[in-house]
C-alpha atoms as a printed R data frame, in Angstrom:
    type eleno elety resid chain resno       x       y       z
1   ATOM     1    CA   MET     A     1 -10.573  -0.514  -1.565
2   ATOM     2    CA   SER     A     2 -12.868  -2.346   0.260
3   ATOM     3    CA   SER     A     3 -13.183  -5.708   1.961
4   ATOM     4    CA   ASN     A     4 -15.359  -8.447   2.794
5   ATOM     5    CA   ASP     A     5 -13.729 -11.021   5.083
6   ATOM     6    CA   LYS     A     6 -11.122 -11.964   3.448
7   ATOM     7    CA   THR     A     7 -11.587 -10.611  -0.446
8   ATOM     8    CA   ILE     A     8 -10.445  -6.959  -1.353
9   ATOM     9    CA   ARG     A     9 -12.082  -5.602  -3.806
10  ATOM    10    CA   LEU     A    10 -10.667  -1.808  -5.935
11  ATOM    11    CA   TRP     A    11 -13.346   0.499  -7.198
12  ATOM    12    CA   LYS     A    12 -12.785   3.085  -9.253
13  ATOM    13    CA   ILE     A    13 -14.809   6.028  -8.477
14  ATOM    14    CA   CYS     A    14 -15.668   8.954  -9.999
15  ATOM    15    CA   GLU     A    15 -18.348  11.540 -10.477
16  ATOM    16    CA   LYS     A    16 -20.336  10.703 -14.521
17  ATOM    17    CA   PRO     A    17 -22.510  13.226 -15.917
18  ATOM    18    CA   THR     A    18 -25.909  12.095 -16.683
19  ATOM    19    CA   ARG     A    19 -28.396  13.070 -19.487
20  ATOM    20    CA   ASP     A    20 -32.318  13.723 -18.555
21  ATOM    21    CA   TYR     A    21 -34.761  12.914 -21.695
22  ATOM    22    CA   ILE     A    22 -38.054  14.767 -22.294
23  ATOM    23    CA   ASN     A    23 -40.194  16.094 -24.424
24  ATOM    24    CA   PHE     A    24 -41.415  12.370 -25.469
25  ATOM    25    CA   ASN     A    25 -44.112  11.886 -28.067
26  ATOM    26    CA   LEU     A    26 -47.432  10.075 -27.259
27  ATOM    27    CA   GLN     A    27 -46.878   6.793 -25.025
28  ATOM    28    CA   ASN     A    28 -49.909   5.021 -26.954
29  ATOM    29    CA   ILE     A    29 -48.711   4.101 -30.293
30  ATOM    30    CA   SER     A    30 -52.507   4.760 -31.891
31  ATOM    31    CA   SER     A    31 -52.381   8.532 -30.585
32  ATOM    32    CA   ILE     A    32 -49.012   9.070 -32.379
33  ATOM    33    CA   ALA     A    33 -50.487   7.224 -36.156
34  ATOM    34    CA   LYS     A    34 -53.611  10.054 -35.848
35  ATOM    35    CA   SER     A    35 -51.028  13.298 -34.941
36  ATOM    36    CA   HIS     A    36 -49.792  15.569 -38.068
37  ATOM    37    CA   ALA     A    37 -46.444  16.412 -35.880
38  ATOM    38    CA   LEU     A    38 -44.137  14.143 -34.129
39  ATOM    39    CA   LYS     A    39 -42.053  16.099 -31.116
40  ATOM    40    CA   LEU     A    40 -38.494  15.199 -31.260
41  ATOM    41    CA   PRO     A    41 -37.087  14.204 -27.575
42  ATOM    42    CA   VAL     A    42 -34.446  16.377 -26.376
43  ATOM    43    CA   ALA     A    43 -31.468  15.682 -23.775
44  ATOM    44    CA   LYS     A    44 -31.211  17.702 -21.155
45  ATOM    45    CA   LEU     A    45 -27.553  17.182 -19.129
46  ATOM    46    CA   LYS     A    46 -28.202  16.642 -15.135
47  ATOM    47    CA   GLU     A    47 -25.557  16.961 -12.227
48  ATOM    48    CA   ALA     A    48 -23.063  14.665 -12.060
49  ATOM    49    CA   GLU     A    49 -23.340  11.353 -10.375
50  ATOM    50    CA   ILE     A    50 -20.992   9.890  -8.486
51  ATOM    51    CA   THR     A    51 -20.550   6.328  -9.542
52  ATOM    52    CA   ALA     A    52 -18.041   3.042  -8.569
53  ATOM    53    CA   THR     A    53 -17.143   0.596 -10.903
54  ATOM    54    CA   PRO     A    54 -15.238  -2.338  -9.642
55  ATOM    55    CA   ARG     A    55 -11.602  -2.914 -11.234
56  ATOM    56    CA   ARG     A    56 -10.341  -5.139  -9.310
57  ATOM    57    CA   VAL     A    57 -10.915  -8.702  -6.803
58  ATOM    58    CA   PHE     A    58  -7.631  -9.409  -5.048
59  ATOM    59    CA   SER     A    59  -8.461 -12.859  -2.819
60  ATOM    60    CA   ASN     A    60  -6.608 -16.268  -1.094
61  ATOM    61    CA   ALA     A    61  -3.913 -14.099   0.457
62  ATOM    62    CA   HIS     A    62  -5.638 -14.275   4.089
63  ATOM    63    CA   MET     A    63  -6.315 -17.085   6.155
64  ATOM    64    CA   TYR     A    64  -8.307 -15.095   8.707
65  ATOM    65    CA   HIS     A    65 -10.474 -11.770   8.853
66  ATOM    66    CA   ILE     A    66  -8.755  -8.823   6.991
67  ATOM    67    CA   ASN     A    67  -8.826  -6.051   9.867
68  ATOM    68    CA   SER     A    68  -7.034  -2.985   7.972
69  ATOM    69    CA   LEU     A    69  -6.487  -1.810   4.446
70  ATOM    70    CA   SER     A    70  -4.085   1.329   3.755
71  ATOM    71    CA   ALA     A    71  -2.961   2.693   0.477
72  ATOM    72    CA   ASN     A    72   0.784   3.376   0.049
73  ATOM    73    CA   SER     A    73   1.986   6.827  -0.341
74  ATOM    74    CA   ASP     A    74   3.782   5.850  -3.801
75  ATOM    75    CA   GLY     A    75   0.279   5.512  -5.122
76  ATOM    76    CA   GLU     A    76   1.357   1.505  -6.381
77  ATOM    77    CA   THR     A    77   0.902  -0.387  -3.215
78  ATOM    78    CA   TYR     A    78  -1.196  -0.794  -0.410
79  ATOM    79    CA   LEU     A    79  -0.878  -3.057   2.559
80  ATOM    80    CA   SER     A    80  -4.081  -5.190   4.427
81  ATOM    81    CA   ALA     A    81  -3.414  -6.767   7.366
82  ATOM    82    CA   ASP     A    82  -5.863  -9.762   9.816
83  ATOM    83    CA   ASP     A    83  -4.411 -11.091  13.149
84  ATOM    84    CA   LEU     A    84  -1.373 -12.832  12.337
85  ATOM    85    CA   ARG     A    85  -0.328 -11.673   9.087
86  ATOM    86    CA   ILE     A    86   0.414  -8.376   6.937
87  ATOM    87    CA   ASN     A    87   0.833  -8.536   3.056
88  ATOM    88    CA   LEU     A    88   2.179  -6.099   0.450
89  ATOM    89    CA   TRP     A    89   0.119  -5.865  -2.480
90  ATOM    90    CA   ASN     A    90   0.536  -4.397  -5.910
91  ATOM    91    CA   MET     A    91  -2.548  -2.300  -6.802
92  ATOM    92    CA   GLU     A    92  -2.073  -4.043 -10.722
93  ATOM    93    CA   ILE     A    93  -1.186  -7.620  -9.349
94  ATOM    94    CA   SER     A    94  -3.911  -9.758  -7.903
95  ATOM    95    CA   ASP     A    95  -2.695 -13.094  -8.153
96  ATOM    96    CA   ARG     A    96   0.263 -12.619  -5.575
97  ATOM    97    CA   SER     A    97   1.425 -10.429  -2.938
98  ATOM    98    CA   PHE     A    98   4.425 -10.387  -0.314
99  ATOM    99    CA   ASN     A    99   4.274 -11.379   3.466
100 ATOM   100    CA   ILE     A   100   5.780  -8.568   5.381
101 ATOM   101    CA   VAL     A   101   4.636  -9.237   9.028
102 ATOM   102    CA   ASP     A   102   4.189 -12.504  10.374
103 ATOM   103    CA   ILE     A   103   3.514 -13.257  14.052
104 ATOM   104    CA   LYS     A   104   1.874 -16.966  13.586
105 ATOM   105    CA   PRO     A   105   4.025 -18.995  16.865
106 ATOM   106    CA   GLU     A   106   4.794 -22.470  15.144
107 ATOM   107    CA   ASN     A   107   2.455 -23.475  18.232
108 ATOM   108    CA   MET     A   108  -0.749 -21.563  18.331
109 ATOM   109    CA   GLU     A   109  -1.154 -22.201  21.891
110 ATOM   110    CA   GLU     A   110   2.393 -19.746  22.491
111 ATOM   111    CA   LEU     A   111  -0.019 -16.819  20.812
112 ATOM   112    CA   THR     A   112   0.259 -13.935  22.835
113 ATOM   113    CA   GLU     A   113  -1.317 -11.234  20.731
114 ATOM   114    CA   VAL     A   114  -2.702 -10.187  17.640
115 ATOM   115    CA   ILE     A   115  -2.692  -7.296  14.839
116 ATOM   116    CA   THR     A   116  -5.525  -5.048  15.096
117 ATOM   117    CA   ALA     A   117  -4.739  -2.680  13.277
118 ATOM   118    CA   ALA     A   118  -2.150  -1.239  10.652
119 ATOM   119    CA   ASN     A   119  -1.464   1.840   8.009
120 ATOM   120    CA   PHE     A   120   1.244   3.405   5.898
121 ATOM   121    CA   HIS     A   121   3.369   6.733   6.649
122 ATOM   122    CA   PRO     A   122   1.124   9.381   5.010
123 ATOM   123    CA   PHE     A   123   4.598  10.023   2.843
124 ATOM   124    CA   GLN     A   124   7.520   7.811   3.720
125 ATOM   125    CA   CYS     A   125   6.592   5.072   1.560
126 ATOM   126    CA   ASN     A   126   9.162   2.436   3.010
127 ATOM   127    CA   VAL     A   127   7.591   3.093   6.589
128 ATOM   128    CA   PHE     A   128   4.190   1.640   8.341
129 ATOM   129    CA   MET     A   129   2.746   0.429  12.095
130 ATOM   130    CA   TYR     A   130   1.319  -1.788  13.032
131 ATOM   131    CA   ALA     A   131  -1.094  -2.538  16.529
132 ATOM   132    CA   SER     A   132  -1.927  -5.027  19.167
133 ATOM   133    CA   SER     A   133  -3.899  -6.596  21.426
134 ATOM   134    CA   ARG     A   134  -0.881  -6.002  23.944
135 ATOM   135    CA   GLY     A   135  -1.817  -2.101  23.528
136 ATOM   136    CA   CYS     A   136   1.477  -1.636  21.689
137 ATOM   137    CA   VAL     A   137   2.318  -0.030  18.740
138 ATOM   138    CA   LYS     A   138   5.178  -0.718  16.328
139 ATOM   139    CA   LEU     A   139   6.847   1.297  13.841
140 ATOM   140    CA   ALA     A   140   8.347  -1.028  11.031
141 ATOM   141    CA   ASP     A   141  11.052   0.086   7.640
142 ATOM   142    CA   MET     A   142  10.691  -1.918   4.741
143 ATOM   143    CA   ARG     A   143  14.095  -1.250   3.905
144 ATOM   144    CA   ARG     A   144  16.079  -2.853   6.680
145 ATOM   145    CA   ALA     A   145  14.855  -6.750   6.043
146 ATOM   146    CA   ALA     A   146  12.042  -8.008   3.354
147 ATOM   147    CA   LEU     A   147  10.042  -9.590   6.433
148 ATOM   148    CA   CYS     A   148   9.425  -6.599   9.051
149 ATOM   149    CA   ASP     A   149   9.143  -8.953  12.054
150 ATOM   150    CA   SER     A   150  11.901  -6.681  13.944
151 ATOM   151    CA   TYR     A   151  10.039  -3.419  14.318
152 ATOM   152    CA   ALA     A   152  12.063  -0.137  14.619
153 ATOM   153    CA   LYS     A   153  10.277   1.418  17.296
154 ATOM   154    CA   HIS     A   154   8.000   0.349  19.698
155 ATOM   155    CA   PHE     A   155   4.957   2.345  21.466
156 ATOM   156    CA   GLU     A   156   3.913   1.114  24.911
157 ATOM   157    CA   VAL     A   157   2.949   2.381  27.929
158 ATOM   158    CA   CYS     A   158   4.532   0.654  30.596
159 ATOM   159    CA   ASP     A   159   2.664   0.416  33.672
160 ATOM   160    CA   ASP     A   160   3.839  -1.077  36.919
161 ATOM   161    CA   GLY     A   161   0.932  -0.876  38.683
162 ATOM   162    CA   GLU     A   162  -1.864  -3.449  40.269
163 ATOM   163    CA   LYS     A   163  -2.514  -5.206  37.348
164 ATOM   164    CA   SER     A   164  -6.310  -6.729  37.448
165 ATOM   165    CA   PHE     A   165  -8.348  -9.288  35.263
166 ATOM   166    CA   PHE     A   166  -9.402  -6.488  32.833
167 ATOM   167    CA   SER     A   167  -5.782  -5.170  32.194
168 ATOM   168    CA   GLU     A   168  -4.821  -6.539  29.094
169 ATOM   169    CA   ILE     A   169  -8.496  -6.356  27.164
170 ATOM   170    CA   ILE     A   170  -8.859  -3.022  28.057
171 ATOM   171    CA   ALA     A   171  -5.635  -2.055  26.642
172 ATOM   172    CA   SER     A   172  -6.371  -3.421  23.503
173 ATOM   173    CA   ILE     A   173  -5.667  -1.031  20.630
174 ATOM   174    CA   SER     A   174  -8.662  -0.974  18.484
175 ATOM   175    CA   ASP     A   175  -7.441   1.701  15.926
176 ATOM   176    CA   ALA     A   176  -4.216   3.293  15.130
177 ATOM   177    CA   LYS     A   177  -3.923   6.140  12.627
178 ATOM   178    CA   PHE     A   178  -0.836   8.965  11.806
179 ATOM   179    CA   THR     A   179  -1.713  12.201  11.723
180 ATOM   180    CA   PRO     A   180  -1.277  14.015   8.841
181 ATOM   181    CA   ASP     A   181   2.110  14.803   9.191
182 ATOM   182    CA   GLY     A   182   3.602  11.883  10.016
183 ATOM   183    CA   ARG     A   183   4.413  13.190  13.305
184 ATOM   184    CA   TYR     A   184   2.113  11.584  15.840
185 ATOM   185    CA   ILE     A   185  -0.075   8.263  16.156
186 ATOM   186    CA   LEU     A   186  -3.126   8.374  17.239
187 ATOM   187    CA   THR     A   187  -4.337   5.052  18.878
188 ATOM   188    CA   ARG     A   188  -7.856   4.021  20.602
189 ATOM   189    CA   ASP     A   189  -8.589   1.674  23.000
190 ATOM   190    CA   TYR     A   190 -11.704   1.175  25.265
191 ATOM   191    CA   LEU     A   191 -11.344   3.389  27.611
192 ATOM   192    CA   THR     A   192  -8.596   6.232  25.957
193 ATOM   193    CA   LEU     A   193  -7.950   7.720  23.091
194 ATOM   194    CA   LYS     A   194  -3.838   7.932  23.479
195 ATOM   195    CA   LEU     A   195  -1.154  10.537  21.352
196 ATOM   196    CA   TRP     A   196   2.386   9.288  20.591
197 ATOM   197    CA   ASP     A   197   5.125  11.156  19.407
198 ATOM   198    CA   VAL     A   198   7.163   9.399  17.037
199 ATOM   199    CA   ASN     A   199  10.596  10.401  17.979
200 ATOM   200    CA   MET     A   200   9.495   9.198  21.904
201 ATOM   201    CA   GLU     A   201   8.462   5.842  22.608
202 ATOM   202    CA   ALA     A   202   8.540   6.306  26.148
203 ATOM   203    CA   ARG     A   203   5.253   7.392  27.018
204 ATOM   204    CA   PRO     A   204   1.810   9.057  24.612
205 ATOM   205    CA   VAL     A   205   2.418  12.937  24.454
206 ATOM   206    CA   LYS     A   206  -1.102  13.204  25.590
207 ATOM   207    CA   VAL     A   207  -4.251  10.432  27.270
208 ATOM   208    CA   ILE     A   208  -7.657  11.148  26.192
209 ATOM   209    CA   PRO     A   209 -10.094   9.597  28.674
210 ATOM   210    CA   ILE     A   210 -13.552   8.392  26.690
211 ATOM   211    CA   HIS     A   211 -14.876   6.006  28.779
212 ATOM   212    CA   GLU     A   212 -13.398   6.055  32.069
213 ATOM   213    CA   HIS     A   213 -16.698   6.341  33.658
214 ATOM   214    CA   LEU     A   214 -16.971   2.919  32.839
215 ATOM   215    CA   ARG     A   215 -13.895   1.074  34.552
216 ATOM   216    CA   SER     A   216 -16.270   0.601  37.728
217 ATOM   217    CA   LYS     A   217 -18.750  -1.086  35.714
218 ATOM   218    CA   LEU     A   218 -16.037  -3.229  33.682
219 ATOM   219    CA   VAL     A   219 -17.375  -6.872  35.405
220 ATOM   220    CA   GLU     A   220 -20.783  -5.857  33.847
221 ATOM   221    CA   VAL     A   221 -19.432  -4.667  30.419
222 ATOM   222    CA   TYR     A   222 -17.451  -7.644  30.446
223 ATOM   223    CA   GLU     A   223 -20.613  -9.882  31.008
224 ATOM   224    CA   SER     A   224 -22.242  -8.238  27.813
225 ATOM   225    CA   ASP     A   225 -19.145  -8.637  26.117
226 ATOM   226    CA   ASN     A   226 -19.070  -5.119  24.772
227 ATOM   227    CA   ILE     A   227 -15.765  -4.872  26.549
228 ATOM   228    CA   PHE     A   228 -14.380  -6.194  23.039
229 ATOM   229    CA   ASP     A   229 -16.348  -3.253  21.480
230 ATOM   230    CA   LYS     A   230 -13.930  -1.830  19.010
231 ATOM   231    CA   PHE     A   231 -14.401   1.682  18.433
232 ATOM   232    CA   GLU     A   232 -11.862   3.242  15.497
233 ATOM   233    CA   CYS     A   233 -10.140   7.200  15.702
234 ATOM   234    CA   ALA     A   234  -9.795   9.374  12.911
235 ATOM   235    CA   VAL     A   235  -7.488  12.679  12.481
236 ATOM   236    CA   SER     A   236  -8.736  15.196  10.691
237 ATOM   237    CA   GLY     A   237  -6.944  16.592   7.196
238 ATOM   238    CA   ASP     A   238  -5.581  19.543   8.855
239 ATOM   239    CA   GLY     A   239  -4.510  17.661  12.133
240 ATOM   240    CA   ASP     A   240  -6.059  19.885  14.235
241 ATOM   241    CA   HIS     A   241  -8.493  17.741  15.697
242 ATOM   242    CA   PHE     A   242  -9.101  14.235  16.656
243 ATOM   243    CA   ALA     A   243 -12.723  11.978  16.720
244 ATOM   244    CA   THR     A   244 -13.762   8.324  18.169
245 ATOM   245    CA   GLY     A   245 -16.915   7.017  18.936
246 ATOM   246    CA   SER     A   246 -18.891   6.038  21.967
247 ATOM   247    CA   TYR     A   247 -21.740   4.501  23.334
248 ATOM   248    CA   ASN     A   248 -25.741   6.165  23.113
249 ATOM   249    CA   ASN     A   249 -25.160   7.098  19.543
250 ATOM   250    CA   TYR     A   250 -22.349   9.372  20.405
251 ATOM   251    CA   PHE     A   251 -19.284  10.698  18.606
252 ATOM   252    CA   HIS     A   252 -16.389  12.527  20.164
253 ATOM   253    CA   VAL     A   253 -14.403  15.461  18.409
254 ATOM   254    CA   TYR     A   254 -11.336  16.804  20.518
255 ATOM   255    CA   ASP     A   255  -8.804  19.518  19.391
256 ATOM   256    CA   LYS     A   256  -5.217  18.179  18.865
257 ATOM   257    CA   TYR     A   257  -4.376  19.404  22.859
258 ATOM   258    CA   GLY     A   258  -7.247  17.267  23.907
259 ATOM   259    CA   GLN     A   259  -8.730  20.302  26.376
260 ATOM   260    CA   THR     A   260 -11.970  20.575  24.313
261 ATOM   261    CA   ASP     A   261 -14.437  17.822  23.701
262 ATOM   262    CA   THR     A   262 -17.474  18.227  21.825
263 ATOM   263    CA   SER     A   263 -19.868  15.164  21.907
264 ATOM   264    CA   ILE     A   264 -22.439  14.758  19.355
265 ATOM   265    CA   GLU     A   265 -25.279  12.552  18.619
266 ATOM   266    CA   ALA     A   266 -25.322  10.904  15.273
267 ATOM   267    CA   SER     A   267 -29.404  10.897  14.069
268 ATOM   268    CA   LYS     A   268 -31.629  11.822  11.414
269 ATOM   269    CA   GLU     A   269 -32.836  14.702  13.530
270 ATOM   270    CA   ALA     A   270 -30.691  18.088  14.331
271 ATOM   271    CA   PRO     A   271 -27.143  16.733  16.127
272 ATOM   272    CA   GLY     A   272 -27.431  16.898  19.418
273 ATOM   273    CA   ARG     A   273 -24.570  18.296  21.482
274 ATOM   274    CA   ARG     A   274 -23.010  18.623  24.856
275 ATOM   275    CA   ASN     A   275 -19.620  20.328  25.327
276 ATOM   276    CA   GLY     A   276 -17.243  19.861  27.873
277 ATOM   277    CA   PHE     A   277 -14.742  17.154  28.587
278 ATOM   278    CA   GLY     A   278 -12.914  14.066  29.500
279 ATOM   279    CA   ASP     A   279 -16.154  11.157  29.271
280 ATOM   280    CA   ASP     A   280 -20.011  10.783  29.372
281 ATOM   281    CA   GLN     A   281 -20.334  11.272  33.290
282 ATOM   282    CA   SER     A   282 -23.283  13.776  32.916
283 ATOM   283    CA   ILE     A   283 -25.432  10.719  30.923
284 ATOM   284    CA   GLY     A   284 -25.036   8.907  34.331
285 ATOM   285    CA   VAL     A   285 -23.453   4.941  34.137
286 ATOM   286    CA   ASP     A   286 -26.631   3.228  33.995
287 ATOM   287    CA   SER     A   287 -28.767   5.087  31.596
288 ATOM   288    CA   VAL     A   288 -25.818   4.172  29.082
289 ATOM   289    CA   ASP     A   289 -27.251   2.241  25.902
290 ATOM   290    CA   PHE     A   290 -24.581  -0.372  24.937
291 ATOM   291    CA   SER     A   291 -27.000  -1.649  21.969
292 ATOM   292    CA   LYS     A   292 -26.325   2.194  20.165
293 ATOM   293    CA   ARG     A   293 -22.988   2.473  19.711
294 ATOM   294    CA   THR     A   294 -20.537   4.501  17.362
295 ATOM   295    CA   LEU     A   295 -17.867   2.399  16.177
296 ATOM   296    CA   HIS     A   296 -17.062   3.181  12.487
297 ATOM   297    CA   LEU     A   297 -16.360   6.741  11.552
298 ATOM   298    CA   ALA     A   298 -13.977   8.566   8.652
299 ATOM   299    CA   TRP     A   299 -12.339  11.987   7.912
300 ATOM   300    CA   HIS     A   300 -12.610  13.468   4.710
301 ATOM   301    CA   PRO     A   301  -8.697  14.149   3.757
302 ATOM   302    CA   ARG     A   302  -9.026  17.360   2.569
303 ATOM   303    CA   ARG     A   303 -12.182  18.658   3.731
304 ATOM   304    CA   ASN     A   304 -13.600  19.316   6.894
305 ATOM   305    CA   ALA     A   305 -16.708  16.521   6.323
306 ATOM   306    CA   MET     A   306 -16.841  13.292   8.413
307 ATOM   307    CA   ALA     A   307 -18.749  10.310   7.837
308 ATOM   308    CA   VAL     A   308 -20.205   8.522  10.704
309 ATOM   309    CA   ALA     A   309 -21.965   4.984  11.108
310 ATOM   310    CA   GLY     A   310 -24.635   4.391  13.537
311 ATOM   311    CA   LEU     A   311 -26.452   1.197  14.135
312 ATOM   312    CA   ASN     A   312 -27.867   1.013  10.159
313 ATOM   313    CA   ASN     A   313 -27.425   4.424   9.145
314 ATOM   314    CA   LEU     A   314 -24.539   6.106   7.576
315 ATOM   315    CA   TYR     A   315 -24.469  10.025   8.342
316 ATOM   316    CA   ILE     A   316 -22.314  12.813   7.200
317 ATOM   317    CA   TYR     A   317 -21.661  15.819   8.741
318 ATOM   318    CA   SER     A   318 -19.758  18.988   7.817
319 ATOM   319    CA   THR     A   319 -19.102  22.163   9.238
């Protein structure tokens, strides 16, 4: 599935066998007429090519730009989310959907948060979660009610310390993913990765600093609007590693315990690596190139391969 602003498209991706035709006759017709022997073209099988064919278009269900799509484990439904609503679709029905979350207030001046990400549970088809700009994650069960505004669980860091002008901005969650076993939720905000246990709402079990070295530069980052960059996160198919993007075209890969940090530069050349832990202190704050940011990445669900988008390029990494 893919989305373009407010429209969703369902694609069928498959391997299609291709043929290459060889042993043609001369292209010049007059030369063929003078020849006493005509050759028969031969079809030669080539390697299969991966093709994508559009199957359905789902539209007219969102008033705001779609920020999340998530397929359900039942193989029949999926959800789509924008800033204020989450809709449930059947893949066979393109002209209607069911609204399952609606946080739009009657008076828009009373709006305090927006939805930033939403995902189905990896194998419980009735459970999904969504994250908000307040820095919280809400777990909902569709068996409780048709409209899931009343969540089943709520995950949020209770910060009783001194708050600054940037507290709410850097707390906003830009992406959230379930681990493949459904036991944990990985969230990404501007400064950190957080790992939550679905059975413990009080606090995250692990906090991994990503941009801690930029905390002293929040004023400059805010004035350049880079503080609103929405970095995604990804979980490996075995659940043992996490990945997220950063600046200078680098992305980070961590083990599930948060003890190792491998930083890889997304480049056409042989990937540059830095091993360590914590953040990009070794680069130096003043040498951070904010125009080179790795916002989007995805881990293959079964293979040890990752797709990383940097600037106008898409890179595939495999180990």
